[in-house]
N, C-alpha and C positions, 0 to 999 in steps of 0.2 A: 687430195683432188676435189675441185670444186664441183657441186651437183649442177645440173641444168637449171634448177631454180635459183641457186645463188648466183649463176650467170645471169639470169634474167634480171635479179636486182642489181648487179653490176651494170647491165645496160641501162637501167633506168638511172642509176647514179651518174652515168657518164653521157647521158644522151645529149645534153646541151652542147658539149664540145664536139661531139661526133656529128651533130647537125650543123654546128657553126663551121666545122672543117669542110663539110660538104658544100656549104654555101661559098667558101673560099675556093671550091674548085679542086679540092685536093682528095686523095684516096681515104676512105674510112678505115679506121682501126678495127680489126677483127674483134668481135665482142668476146668477153670473158677474161679472167685472170689468168696470169701465168703459171706455169709449172714451177715446182721447187726449184729445179735447175735454172730457169729463166730468171726467178726472183733473185738467186745467189749472184747474178751476174748484172746487177743493177749498175748503171753508169750515169753520173751526173751530168746532164746535158744543159742545165740552166744556171750553173754557177752557185748552186745551193747544195753541197755535198752532205750537209747535216753534220752532226745532229742538230735538229730543230727543237728549241725549247717552246713549249706550249702549255700553259697552265699548270706550271710546275713539274711537267713530265719533259723527258728526252725522247725524241723520235728519230730514229735512223733510216737511212735511204734503204728501201728493201726492194723496190721494183722500179723500172723506168722503161719508156718506149718513145721512139721518135718516128712516128708513121710516115712524116712528110717533113719537107723542109720547113722549119719554122715551128711545128706543132710538136709539143713535148709534153709527156704526163710522167710525174714521178709520185710516188707513194711511200710514205715514211710510217713506221710502226714503233712501238716501244720495244726494247729489248726482251726477247723470249717470245714475241708474236710474230706471225707471218701473215702476209696479204691473203694467203689463201683461205685463212680461217682467223680473222682478227677480231679483237674486242674493240679496239680503238686505233684509228688511222688518221693521218694528215695527208691531205691531197694538195698537189701544186700542178697547175697545168698553165700551158701558154698555147694560145691559137692565134695566127696571125690573120690579117685581113681587116677590111674595113667594118668592123663590127664593135658596137658598144656594149659596156656591161649589162644594161638593161635588155638588149638583144639576147644575149646568151641566157640570162636568167628566165626570159620569158619563153625561150625554146624548151628549157627544162620544166618550166610549168606546164606548157601543153603536152609535153611526154608524160607527166605525172597525171593530167586529167585523162589521158588516154589510158594509163594503167589503172585508174580508179575502177573501171568497168569490171576488171577481174581481181582487184585487190581492195576490198572496201576500207582497210585500215588507212588507205593513202590520206594524208592530211599535210598541208603546207601553209607557209606564211611568207610573204615577200614585203621587204621594207627598202626603199631607195633613199639614199642621202642626196637632197637636191643640190647641195654644194659641191659635194666631191663627185657625184655621178655614180658612186659605189652601190652595189646592191648586197643585200643580205637576203639569202633564202634558205629556209630550213624546211625539211619535209621527213616524213616517216613512210616507210613501205614495209611489207612483209612477204614472206613465201614459205613454202614448204619443201623440204628436202625430199629425196626418194623415198625415204622410210616413212615420211609423213610427219616429221618433226618440224615445228614452226621456227623460223628465223625472222627477227624483227631488226630494222635497221633504221637508225636516225641519222640524218646528215644536215650539216650546215655549211653553205657555201657563201664565200665572200667574193664577189666579182669586181674587178676593177678594169677600166679601160687603160691600156698601156699609153702613157704619154711619152712623146718624144721617141726618136729612132723608128723602127719598124711597127707600123700600127697593128693592133690586135687587142685581145682580152686575156687577162691572167684570172685564174680562180685559186683561192687559198681556202681550203675546207677542212672539216673535221667530220669523222664518221664513226659512229658506234654501232655495234651488233650484239645480239643476245641469241642464244641457241637453245632450243628445246622449250616446251610449254611452260615449265615453272620458271625458268630464267627469263622468258619473255614476258610473263606476267609480272614478275618483280621489276623488270626494265620499263615497263609501260607504267607501273606505279610510281616510279621515281623519275619519270621522264621530265615531268614538269620542272622539278628543281634542276636537273640535269641540264635541260634545255636552256633555262636562264642562265646558268653558270657558264655553259660554254658559248652560247651567243654572246654573253658580254666579254668573255675572254677573246673570242674571234673578232669582235668589233674593236677591241682596244690593242690588239696584236699589231705589231709592226709587219707591215707587208713584205714578204722576202724580196730582195733585190735580185732580180734576174739578170744574167749575163746577156 
């Protein structure tokens, strides 16, 4: 079961697309990750059933949601992991509407700036490709569970404006978590190396072809 603090981190991780969906005039997705039973019933809504290969690993579809027409969220984890308490995850989302990649990324940035008041570890970096219009945003956040154990999460999001067909934005991202003080300390110690490798892999990866 995910703790309240982990749910707050999930809210931050998904903030950009919830806000974007609100702008599009659709209902918001309730915050928080699914239960184990819900995760077991993952359905591919995007034509990307997986497994997805990323940086030498295979990720299988573990959770999905379709909160409204055209808005889809799917999460993929390596075998043996679960979305409720993962170490590494891939995210794939599509939100419809007249929204550009930079708009969605900037919304996430604003959400992170607000979070920084209560989470001093928050740090972020945004890079936009002027030719393609794609945006790479990465950020780190932290929280404590009900037992007081720290959780650290680093995310890298690649935003792209959908060309052709129904207008909108898609997100392809990778997320890493560490649980407990010792693991979090070790995680932060290697984050510089991890960040460089994962950002490079994400930038070079082929964007999934959505249905």
